N, C-alpha and C positions, 0 to 999 in steps of 0.2 A: 333528652329530655328527661326530667326527673319525676320523681311523685312522693311526697313524704306519706309516711303512714305513720298518723298522730298515734297516740296512747288510748287507750280504749277507758269507759267508764272505773268501772271495777279493777283500774288498774290496784298491781302487789301491792297490798298494806306490810310497810315493812316495822312494823310498829315502833314509830322514832319519835318520839314526843319531845316538847320543847317548853319552860315557860314563858322562852324570852317572845314575846308577842314583840318586839322593836324588829326583828329581823323575818317578822311575816309581812310578806308584802298588800297593801289596802288589795286589792285587787289577785284573787291568788290566777300561777301564773304556772307554765313546763317550761324550766327552763333547765339546762344542759349540763348533766352530774361530771358526769365523765367518757370519755371515748374508750371503747374496750375496744376493736377492732377500722376498720377501714370501713365509713360509713354504719356504723353499728354506734349506737351510743345508750345512756343510760340516761335516762330523765327525774330529776323530781318537781317533788308541789308537794306547798307547806301547807297550809290549813285546816282552821282548828287546833292545831295543837300536833297538829300530825298532819308525819313525812311521809308522804307516796311514793313508791320509782316505776317506772315500767320502759321498757324496751322501747329503743326506734333506729327499726334500718331505714334508710334511702336506699330505694332502688331507683338504677338506669337501666333504662330501655328503645330501644327503637319505634318507633313507629310508623304505617304504612305514611309513603308520603308522597301521594296523587295527586297535582294543584288543584285538579279540575272533579269535578261532579262522576263526570261521565268517566273520566279514570277509574275512581272509587268504584264506579256499579260494576265496569268491565270487567277490572282481578273478582271482584266478589265470584262474579258469574263463571270465571276463568277458577278460580283457583286450587279447582281441585281437579285440575283436566286443562294440565298440561302438553299431553300426548295430540287433544285435538286440533291444537295451534298452525295451523298452516302456515306461517310467512314468519321466515324469522325474524320482522321483528316486534311482533305481538309477541314470542317468545325473547326477547330480547325485555321490552317490555313486562310481563308476565312474571319477569326473574327478578327484577329490576323495583320494582316495585312487592314483590315478595320479601325480599331480604329490609326495605326501606331505605334504598338507596335515593340522591338525586342524582339524573343525569351529570352534572360534576363530578360526581364523588366517584361516578363509576367512569369515568374518561379518566380522572383523575389517576386513580387505581390502574391501565392498562394504558396509560400513554398516547391520552388519544386527549384532540379540541372537543371543549362540549360540543361544536356544533357539527365536527363530523360523527360521535356519537349520534347526536340527536338525528340528522340524518338515515344514518343504519337502523333508528330505532322503529322510526319514520314511513320507512321503505324508499326515503328518497338517494338514497348512496346503495345501489347494485351489490358493490362487491366488497366483501371485509376479509382483509389479508389474513395470511395462516396464524403471521403472528397472533395479531389479535385477535382470532377466530379461538388459538389455543387462553389466552390469557382474560378470556369473559367468562371461558369456558371451567376456568381454574376459579374464580372469581365467585363466578354462580353455582357451583361446587355440582356441576351436568359435564356431559362427554362432547368433543367437537361436536359429535355428528348428531346427537339430540338437537342443538343450538342452531347449526346453520341449516337453509334452507338449500333446494336439490340440485341451483347449480352452484353457489360456495361452497357446496362439497366437490363438487364438477374441480373447483380449477385447486381445491386444499387438496383432493389426493392424485391429480396430477392430471392438467388433459391433455397430456401428451401423448400419454400412457394408457387412456384407456379411449381415445380415441383409436389407438393401434388395436387397441383390444376389440375394439370394434368390428377394425378393418378383419383383421382374425377371423372371427368369427364367420363372415361373409366367405371368408376365402379370396380377398380380390384383390388386385392392385393397388395404389392409393391412386393411381388417373382413372382406373373401370372404378372404385367407391366414387367416386366424388360424382364422375359421369351417372351414375345409376340413383345417387340420393341429391340431386340438382345444386353440388357448391361446387365455386369455382377449387380448379387442383391446388394452386396456387395459395390461397388462400388456405384448403388443406393441410398442403404438405409447412406452410406459417406456425396455423396449429398445433401440427402432430411433432412441431420438429420446436415444439413452444419460443418462438421469436415471438408470436405476436398474443393477446392475451383474447380469447376469445368470449365475444358480449354476449351478453344473457338471452337476446332477443336471437342471435346464432345458433348456443346453445338450446333456447324453448323452438328453432323450428328444424333442428338437421339432426340432436342429438338424444333429444331428452324422451323420446317415444322410443327412440335405437335401441338406447338404453334401459331397458323396460324392458322389451322385447328378448333381447340377448341376459333377462336376467344377469347387466352388470350393478358392480354397489353405488 
């Protein structure tokens, strides 16, 4: 988006006069006299025998691209409270609106389809891959830890490693751990060896509170 800053009325009078009225336009108007730098121009205006000059700089800036009024009002309320955002989708939306980007622009920069990114932002897609998380964190100038929710951080840091850390804190074997916490032993083994990705529902049921109790990251 471009916005022009037109010269003010009391522009610099350089004191150039001419008696040749044939060159004077019937209706005085500013015209480009020269270009000094990129987007920097010198304008000239001839009126009543006097040539006036003034600078013109063309500014370029992005605007917040909230398409809906509700998004714009939400961003305005949350603009100074990123740390209070609870979900990954809200954090993604906050950062995108802060940079004035559209969903398709973000998706193209991190190598996703627009629909996939839109689902992450809307909460319709639970898993954000490690590669995508790093790309988004770099684009939004934040850390992966600040961007992801608890479940995706669990996956990002390695579910097998963290499950083993929980077991070691209890001092239990895999079989005893599964029995105490009501987990299918074969499922626990698959998760710990990372043969199967744990679902968000299973993480919330079995490990979210457990990791908090053991003070695991």
